[in-house]
C-alpha positions as CSV (number, residue, x, y, z in Angstrom):
1,M,-35.1,-2.4,-22.2
2,A,-35.8,-6.0,-22.1
3,A,-37.9,-8.5,-24.1
4,A,-40.6,-8.0,-21.4
5,D,-41.3,-4.6,-22.9
6,Q,-42.1,-6.2,-26.2
7,V,-45.8,-6.5,-25.5
8,P,-48.6,-5.3,-27.8
9,I,-50.8,-2.5,-26.3
10,G,-53.9,-2.9,-28.4
11,S,-53.5,0.0,-30.8
12,G,-56.9,-0.4,-32.4
13,F,-55.3,-0.9,-35.8
14,H,-54.1,-3.9,-37.7
15,A,-51.8,-5.2,-40.4
16,K,-53.7,-3.8,-43.3
17,S,-54.5,-0.4,-41.7
18,T,-53.3,2.5,-43.9
19,A,-51.1,5.4,-42.9
20,R,-54.0,7.8,-43.5
21,E,-56.2,5.7,-41.2
22,V,-53.6,5.7,-38.4
23,V,-53.2,9.5,-38.4
24,N,-56.9,10.3,-38.8
25,G,-58.0,12.7,-36.1
26,I,-54.4,13.6,-35.1
27,D,-53.6,17.3,-35.7
28,L,-49.9,17.8,-36.7
29,A,-50.2,21.5,-37.4
30,G,-47.1,23.3,-36.3
31,R,-45.1,20.1,-36.2
32,N,-42.0,19.6,-38.3
33,A,-41.0,16.2,-39.7
34,I,-38.1,14.8,-41.7
35,V,-38.6,11.6,-43.7
36,T,-35.6,10.1,-45.5
37,G,-36.4,8.3,-48.7
38,G,-39.7,10.1,-48.7
39,Y,-40.2,10.2,-52.4
40,S,-40.9,6.6,-53.3
41,G,-42.6,3.5,-51.9
42,I,-43.6,3.6,-48.3
43,G,-41.6,6.8,-47.7
44,L,-43.9,8.7,-50.2
45,E,-47.0,7.4,-48.4
46,T,-45.5,8.4,-45.1
47,V,-45.0,11.9,-46.3
48,R,-48.5,12.0,-47.8
49,A,-50.0,11.0,-44.4
50,L,-48.0,13.4,-42.3
51,A,-48.5,16.3,-44.6
52,A,-52.3,15.6,-44.8
53,A,-52.4,15.8,-41.0
54,G,-50.8,19.2,-41.1
55,A,-47.1,18.6,-40.5
56,R,-44.4,20.5,-42.5
57,V,-42.4,17.7,-44.0
58,T,-38.8,18.0,-45.2
59,V,-37.6,15.2,-47.6
60,P,-33.9,14.9,-48.0
61,A,-33.1,13.3,-51.3
62,R,-30.1,11.9,-53.2
63,R,-32.0,12.7,-56.4
64,T,-33.8,16.0,-55.9
65,D,-35.2,16.0,-59.4
66,A,-36.9,12.6,-58.9
67,A,-38.2,13.8,-55.5
68,T,-39.6,16.9,-56.9
69,E,-41.4,15.0,-59.6
70,A,-42.8,12.3,-57.2
71,L,-44.0,14.8,-54.6
72,A,-45.4,17.3,-57.0
73,G,-49.0,16.1,-56.5
74,V,-48.9,15.6,-52.8
75,A,-50.9,18.1,-50.8
76,G,-49.4,19.9,-47.9
77,E,-46.3,21.8,-46.9
78,I,-43.4,19.8,-48.2
79,E,-39.8,20.8,-48.8
80,I,-37.1,18.9,-50.6
81,A,-33.4,19.2,-49.9
82,A,-30.2,17.5,-51.2
83,M,-28.7,14.7,-49.1
84,D,-26.9,11.4,-49.8
85,L,-26.8,9.0,-46.8
86,G,-23.7,7.4,-48.2
87,D,-21.8,10.7,-48.1
88,L,-21.3,12.0,-44.5
89,A,-20.4,15.5,-45.7
90,S,-23.7,15.6,-47.5
91,V,-25.6,14.4,-44.4
92,R,-23.9,17.0,-42.2
93,R,-24.5,19.8,-44.7
94,F,-28.2,18.9,-44.8
95,A,-28.4,18.9,-41.0
96,D,-26.7,22.2,-40.7
97,Q,-29.1,23.7,-43.3
98,Y,-32.0,22.4,-41.3
99,A,-30.6,23.9,-38.1
100,E,-30.4,27.3,-39.8
101,T,-34.2,27.3,-40.1
102,K,-34.4,27.5,-36.3
103,R,-37.2,25.0,-36.3
104,P,-37.6,22.3,-33.7
105,L,-37.8,18.8,-35.1
106,H,-40.8,16.8,-33.8
107,I,-40.6,13.7,-36.0
108,L,-37.5,12.1,-37.7
109,I,-38.3,9.0,-39.7
110,N,-35.3,7.1,-41.0
111,N,-37.1,5.5,-43.9
112,A,-34.5,5.2,-46.7
113,G,-32.6,2.1,-47.2
114,I,-31.0,-0.4,-49.6
115,M,-31.4,-4.2,-49.6
116,A,-29.4,-7.3,-50.7
117,C,-27.2,-5.3,-53.0
118,P,-23.8,-6.4,-54.4
119,L,-20.8,-5.6,-52.3
120,A,-20.1,-1.9,-52.4
121,R,-18.4,0.5,-50.0
122,V,-19.2,4.0,-48.8
123,G,-17.6,6.4,-46.4
124,K,-14.4,5.1,-44.9
125,G,-14.7,1.7,-46.7
126,W,-17.9,0.7,-44.9
127,E,-20.0,-2.0,-46.3
128,S,-22.8,-0.1,-48.1
129,Q,-25.9,-1.6,-46.4
130,F,-24.4,-1.0,-42.9
131,G,-23.1,2.4,-44.0
132,T,-26.2,3.7,-45.6
133,N,-29.0,2.0,-43.6
134,H,-27.3,2.6,-40.2
135,L,-24.3,4.9,-40.1
136,G,-25.7,7.6,-42.4
137,H,-28.9,7.7,-40.4
138,M,-27.1,7.8,-37.1
139,A,-24.9,10.7,-38.3
140,L,-28.1,12.5,-39.3
141,A,-29.8,12.0,-36.0
142,M,-26.7,13.0,-34.0
143,K,-26.4,16.2,-35.9
144,L,-30.1,16.9,-35.4
145,A,-30.1,16.2,-31.7
146,P,-30.4,19.8,-30.6
147,Q,-33.5,20.3,-32.9
148,L,-35.0,17.0,-31.5
149,Q,-34.5,18.1,-27.9
150,E,-36.0,21.5,-28.7
151,A,-39.3,19.9,-29.8
152,E,-39.9,18.7,-26.2
153,G,-41.5,15.4,-27.1
154,A,-39.8,14.4,-30.4
155,R,-40.0,10.9,-31.8
156,V,-37.4,9.1,-33.9
157,V,-38.5,6.2,-36.0
158,A,-36.0,3.8,-37.5
159,L,-37.2,1.4,-40.2
160,S,-35.9,-2.0,-39.3
161,S,-37.4,-5.1,-40.9
162,T,-38.1,-8.8,-40.3
163,G,-34.7,-9.0,-42.0
164,H,-33.2,-8.4,-38.5
165,T,-33.9,-12.1,-37.9
166,L,-31.2,-13.0,-40.4
167,S,-28.3,-11.7,-38.4
168,D,-27.2,-9.9,-35.3
169,V,-24.6,-7.2,-35.8
170,I,-21.4,-8.9,-36.8
171,W,-19.4,-7.3,-34.1
172,E,-16.0,-8.5,-35.1
173,D,-16.3,-7.8,-38.8
174,P,-19.3,-5.5,-39.6
175,H,-17.8,-4.4,-43.0
176,F,-17.0,-7.9,-44.3
177,E,-13.3,-7.2,-44.5
178,K,-12.3,-10.7,-43.2
179,R,-15.2,-12.9,-44.4
180,A,-16.9,-13.6,-47.6
181,Y,-19.7,-11.1,-48.4
182,D,-23.2,-12.4,-48.1
183,K,-25.8,-9.8,-49.2
184,W,-28.6,-11.2,-47.0
185,V,-26.5,-11.4,-43.9
186,A,-25.3,-7.9,-44.5
187,Y,-28.9,-6.7,-44.9
188,G,-29.9,-8.5,-41.7
189,Q,-27.1,-7.0,-39.8
190,S,-28.1,-3.5,-41.0
191,K,-31.7,-4.1,-39.9
192,S,-30.6,-5.3,-36.5
193,A,-28.4,-2.2,-36.3
194,N,-31.4,0.0,-37.1
195,A,-33.4,-1.5,-34.2
196,L,-30.5,-1.2,-31.8
197,F,-29.9,2.4,-32.9
198,A,-33.5,3.2,-32.0
199,L,-33.0,1.6,-28.6
200,G,-29.8,3.5,-28.2
201,V,-31.5,6.8,-29.0
202,D,-34.3,6.0,-26.5
203,L,-31.8,5.2,-23.8
204,L,-30.0,8.5,-24.4
205,G,-33.0,10.6,-25.2
206,R,-35.8,9.7,-22.8
207,D,-34.6,12.1,-20.1
208,V,-34.5,15.0,-22.6
209,G,-37.8,14.4,-24.3
210,V,-36.8,12.2,-27.2
211,R,-38.2,8.8,-27.6
212,A,-37.4,6.3,-30.4
213,F,-39.0,3.2,-32.0
214,S,-38.0,0.7,-34.6
215,V,-40.5,-0.7,-37.0
216,H,-41.1,-3.5,-39.4
217,P,-43.3,-2.1,-42.2
218,G,-44.3,-5.6,-43.6
219,G,-43.7,-7.2,-46.9
220,I,-44.2,-4.7,-49.7
221,F,-43.1,-4.6,-53.3
222,T,-41.2,-1.4,-53.8
223,N,-38.0,-0.4,-55.6
224,L,-36.2,-1.8,-52.5
225,Q,-36.2,-5.0,-54.4
226,R,-34.4,-3.4,-57.4
227,H,-31.3,-5.6,-56.8
228,L,-33.2,-8.8,-56.8
229,P,-33.8,-10.6,-60.2
230,D,-37.1,-12.3,-60.7
231,E,-35.4,-15.7,-60.5
232,E,-34.3,-14.9,-56.9
233,M,-37.7,-13.7,-55.9
234,V,-39.1,-17.0,-57.2
235,V,-36.6,-18.9,-55.0
236,L,-37.7,-16.7,-52.1
237,G,-41.3,-17.6,-52.7
238,W,-42.3,-14.0,-53.5
239,K,-43.2,-14.7,-57.1
240,N,-44.3,-17.6,-59.2
241,P,-42.1,-18.7,-62.1
242,D,-44.6,-17.0,-64.5
243,G,-44.2,-13.7,-62.7
244,T,-47.5,-13.8,-60.9
245,L,-47.9,-13.6,-57.1
246,P,-48.5,-16.7,-55.0
247,E,-51.7,-16.6,-53.0
248,R,-49.8,-16.5,-49.7
249,V,-48.0,-13.3,-50.9
250,K,-51.2,-11.7,-52.0
251,Q,-52.6,-12.4,-48.5
252,S,-49.6,-11.3,-46.5
253,F,-47.9,-8.6,-48.5
254,K,-49.1,-5.0,-48.0
255,T,-49.6,-2.0,-50.3
256,P,-47.3,0.9,-49.8
257,E,-50.2,2.8,-48.1
258,Q,-50.4,-0.1,-45.6
259,G,-46.7,-0.5,-45.3
260,A,-46.3,3.1,-44.2
261,S,-48.8,2.8,-41.4
262,T,-46.5,1.4,-38.7
263,S,-44.0,4.2,-39.2
264,V,-46.7,6.8,-39.0
265,W,-48.3,5.1,-36.0
266,A,-45.0,5.0,-34.1
267,A,-44.3,8.7,-34.9
268,T,-47.7,10.0,-33.8
269,A,-49.8,7.5,-31.7
270,P,-50.9,9.0,-28.4
271,K,-50.9,5.5,-26.9
272,L,-47.1,5.5,-27.2
273,A,-46.7,8.4,-24.9
274,G,-44.1,7.6,-22.2
275,R,-42.9,4.5,-24.1
276,G,-39.9,3.9,-26.4
277,G,-37.1,1.7,-27.4
278,V,-39.4,-1.0,-28.7
279,Y,-39.8,-2.8,-32.1
280,C,-43.2,-2.4,-33.7
281,E,-45.0,-4.3,-36.4
282,D,-48.6,-4.2,-37.8
283,C,-49.3,-0.9,-36.0
284,D,-48.6,-2.1,-32.5
285,I,-45.6,-3.1,-30.4
286,A,-44.4,-6.5,-31.5
287,K,-44.3,-9.5,-29.3
288,A,-40.9,-10.8,-28.2
289,A,-40.0,-13.8,-30.3
290,T,-40.4,-17.3,-28.9
291,P,-39.3,-20.6,-30.4
292,E,-42.7,-20.8,-32.1
293,S,-42.4,-17.4,-33.8
294,Q,-42.3,-17.4,-37.6
295,R,-39.3,-16.0,-39.3
296,Y,-41.3,-12.9,-40.5
297,E,-42.6,-11.9,-37.1
298,H,-41.7,-10.7,-33.7
299,A,-38.6,-9.2,-32.1
300,R,-35.5,-11.3,-31.6
301,E,-33.7,-11.0,-28.3
302,W,-30.6,-9.4,-29.8
303,I,-32.5,-6.2,-30.8
304,S,-34.0,-5.8,-27.3
305,D,-30.6,-5.7,-25.4
306,D,-29.5,-2.5,-23.8
307,A,-25.9,-3.6,-23.6
308,R,-25.9,-4.4,-27.4
309,A,-27.4,-1.0,-28.1
310,E,-24.8,0.8,-26.1
311,K,-22.0,-1.3,-27.7
312,L,-23.3,-0.4,-31.2
313,W,-23.5,3.2,-30.3
314,A,-19.9,3.4,-29.1
315,M,-18.7,1.4,-32.1
316,S,-20.6,3.6,-34.5
317,E,-19.6,6.8,-32.9
318,K,-16.0,5.9,-33.4
319,M,-16.6,5.0,-37.1
320,L,-18.3,8.3,-37.6
321,A,-15.7,10.3,-35.7
322,D,-13.0,8.9,-37.9
323,A,-14.8,9.7,-41.1
């Protein structure tokens, strides 16, 4: 894929479209979906929209009790299963359990994630944001590959972010073993990895009926910000010193229902048939970034690079094989 593929296609939707609006008129009866992190924030709204359209949705959850409570009032066919993205044995156990159902997997949405957290390590000493946001999801997708292929037209959606603009993958030191830890650089790296992962899935899967997309959901206040004190959000411009929202944030930030729309669009839109490997925002394929692009928009060149996607895949496969 090249930056030339990052061209909006005129989806008919916009930044403030909701997930329900995006899936309106699309019949997902008989389709199976998995949504990680599907019991809070935009993940919950993603599950709500897919289930309302008729999909059977499985929600793997680190806290199954919280998931059960959050999803209790959601209409549709929803299943909850135990899984912790930071624990590869747990990821593989969940994937094996799904395989035992003998169901094809039509939609996989890698929605769960952590952001700007203090330094922590998971797996084989992996930095937690890279390990959870990228490696855990890659392990899940690899284990579910047979079920995705069986669907004959599956889509994988990886939630990236405008955070990808903060950092390419730190190829020589992805786990901050040799450099001082920076929580925002680590987050940016993980979001670039999410986008490159989707490109890698698409490169490997397009000939066997699996396409993949990365998405920026938009600015949304959810528990993703749980590691950020109010003082830091003031510095970032997300809040006023008195805790109220600046007018710019009110105008640009989305509700969770709006934030879920690009994921649902990428997973279901008929207009995306025959496409894949691209980064999407505001319910459309994003433009390739130019020097005039704002920090919060468009796809930087390093997430549209086949060679980088292949390099990340090889590097990550080795990490996962050793774990």
